[in-house]
N, C-alpha and C positions, 0 to 999 in steps of 0.2 A: 632660260629666259626666252629662247627662240620659240619654245612650244607653249609659252604662257599666253593664252588667248586674251587675257585682260591687258596685255602690254602691246602698245602700238609704237614701233620704232620708226622714226622718220629721219632720213638722211638728207642733209642739205650742205651747201658750202659753208665753210667756217666764217661767219660774219659777226661773231661775238655772241655774248650771253643774251643781250637784249633781243636780237633777231631770232635766236633759238627759242626763247620764251614766247615771243610774239607769234611765231609759227605754231607752237603747241597750243597757245590760247585760242587761236583761230580754228583749230581742229576740234576743240572741245564741244561736244553736243550732248544734250539730254543729261546734263550734270549740273546740279544746283550750286555746288561749291568746288573750289579747287585749291591746291597748295603747290609749293615749289620745293624741289630737291636738287641740290648741286651734285655733280658727278662724283665728288669725293666725300660726300656725307651719307648718312643713312638715318632712317627712322628707328628709334631704339625702344619703343614701347608697343607691345602687341595690341593693347587695348586702346591705343591712341585715337584712331579714327572712329571706333565704335562710340567712345565717350564724346568725341567732338560732334559727331552726327546727332547724338542724343541732345546735346546742349543747343546746337544751332536750330534744331527742329523745334524743341520745346519753347525756346525763347525768341525765335525768329531773328537770329543774329545776322548781321552783315559781315562782321569781322570777329574772329576768335583767335587769340594768341595763346601759345603754350610755352612751357619752360623748355630750355635746351641745355646741353652741356658740351664742353670741349675737353681736351686732354688735361687742361689746367683747372677748370672750374665749372660749376653749374650756375646758370643764370635763372633766377626765380622771378617770374612776373606775378605769380600767385602761389601762396604757400599752402593753405589748408582748405580754402573754399574758392568758388568762382568769384572773381573780382570784376565788378562792373565799372566801366570807365566811360567818361565823356570825351569829346573830341579834343578839348583843350588839354586835358590830362594826358591823353594819348600823344599829342604833339610834344608836350614837355618831355615825355619819355623818349620820343623819337629824336629830339634835338640833343638831349643830354646822354642818351645811351644807357640810362639807368635800368630800365626794364625792357626796352625795345630799341632796335636800331633800324637803319635804313634798309637792311636786307629784306628781301621778299619772303625768305624762308621763315620757319617757326610759326606759321600762321595759316589759318583757313579763311578764304575770302569767298564772298558771293560771286559766282561766275560772271553774271551780267555786268557787275561793277568793274571787274578786271578787264573784260572784253572792251568796255567803253573807255576806261581811263588809264590803262596800261599802254601808253602811246608815246611817251617822251624818251628820246634817246639823247644822252649827253655823256661824254666820256667820263667813266669812273664814278658817276654820281646819279645815273638815271634811276636807280632804285628809290632814292629819297624822293625825287619828284613824283614817281609813279605811286609809291606808297602813300604819299601825302594826298594826291588827288583821289585815290581810292578811299582813304579815311575821311576826307572832307565831304564825300558824297555818300558815306555809309550811314546807316541808321544806328541800331543797337550794337555795341561793341563790348567785349569782355575778354579776360584772361582766364585760363583754366589751370588748376593746380596739378599738372601732369608733365613730367619731363619726357618728351617724345621725340627729340631730334638730337643727333650728334653732329656737331659742326666741326669740321676738320680745318685747322689753320695750316694753309699750304704756303711754305716759304717761297715757292716759285711762282706764286700767283701774280697777276698783273700789278696789284696794289702794293706788292712787296719787293718788286724788282728795283734795280738802280733807277733813280729819278731821271726823267726825260723831259724834253722841252714841252711836250703836250701836257705834262702834269700840272702846268699852271691852270689848265681848264678845271681841274679838280677844285681849286680854290675859287675861281671865278664863278663856277656853277653853284658853289655853296652860297655865294653872295646873292645870286639870283633866287635861290631857294628860300633864304631867310627873308628876302624882300617880299616874296609871295606870302610867307607866314605872317609877317608883321602887318601886312595890309588888313588881315582879319583879326589878328591877336597882337596888338601893339604892346600889351602888358607882358609879352614873352620876350622882351628885349634881352634880358640876361641869358636866357636859354639860347637865343639866336646868336648872341655874341660868342657864347661858349662854342656853339656848333662850328661856326666858320673859323674861329681862331684855333680850335683844336685841330682842324685840318691844316691850318697855317703852321702850327707847331710841328705837325708830322712832316710837312714838306721841308721846313727849315732844318729839321733834324737830319733828313735824308741828304739835303744839300751840304750840310756841315760835316758830314762823315769823311768826305774825300776831297782832296785839293782839286781834282780834275773837274768837279762840278762848277767851279768858279768860272769856267769857260762858257757855260751855258747861258743863253739869254735870260732864261727863267731866274737865274741866280739873283741878279740885281733887283728884279721886280719883287720876288718873294721875300728877300732879306729886307728890302725897304719897307714893305708892308709889315713884316714881322717886328722890326725895331720900332715902328711908329705905334704899335699896339701894346706897348709895355704895360700901360696902366690897366688894360683889360686882363692881361695874364696875371697880374699881381693882386687885383681886387675882385675879379669875378668869382663869386662863391663856388662855382662848379669846378674851378681849377683847384686840384688838391696840391699838397706840399710837393709831391714828387714831380708833377708837371711844372710847378713854379720853379723848382730847382733846375729842371731841364731847360726852361726858358732862360734863366740867368746864365747857365753854362754856355748856351748857344750865343746869347747876347754878348758875352765877354770873350767869344772866340776860343773857348776851351773844349768844345764838344768833340772836335776831330781828334785832338790829342787823347782825351779820356776814352773815346770810343776805341781808338787804336790799342791803348793799354788794356782795356777790358777784353778786347778780342784776343790779344796775346795770352792774357791770363786764362781765358776760357779754353783756348787751344792747349795750354800747358796742362790744365786739369783733365781735359779729354785724353791727352796723350798718356797721362799717368794711369788713368782708368784702363786704357787699352794695354 
């Protein structure tokens, strides 16, 4: 890689993902489109960018999303042909995570839009704000039927570590985000409710795992919000049966016990394999 002329390595202080991406964006010149790659991921299709360049050039696209896969599954945004999408449809996908999520990866963006609108930094949620701003100012958008990205799920990443006081910002920023969306698309109320409450469910589950988390200031705030939103968890159509069961288990204070039993069972199975 050191001898690869097409690669420019830039070394800076560790100020987080947003700062690293912003630095790279500012250095991009004479390039009409750009994409993002996390350090533990990789592009898994040799013809990916040749196909992407053909599509964005022919159809003058501002945004092009493509399929990706993880160790567990493949996520298909388009199956057999290019899927054209409007902004409202794209936002529904973004809020519900059906075909697209808040990650900046798995997509090709027009560079001038990214340079102008990739500017919001907020803990654990900046991708959603930035992707939203880019999409709202984009012209033509589409998904392409090619699986070109391998997304690695890292158990040690920031979003999967033990919950901390500052994690309350994750939920608070989601409320700011959906407020911005509803100002332009009030009809997306169910999708917005699902988005913020799905984050609330994740935080409540993290807090309910261990007794020690009850000492955190965040505990009372998140659990109060969680319990007051029961109707949304049980009636919003985007919450499936599995997530509704998780809500009820946490609501009735059973999650910590069941999680402990599950962890012991998982360890026993692992020990038998070894």
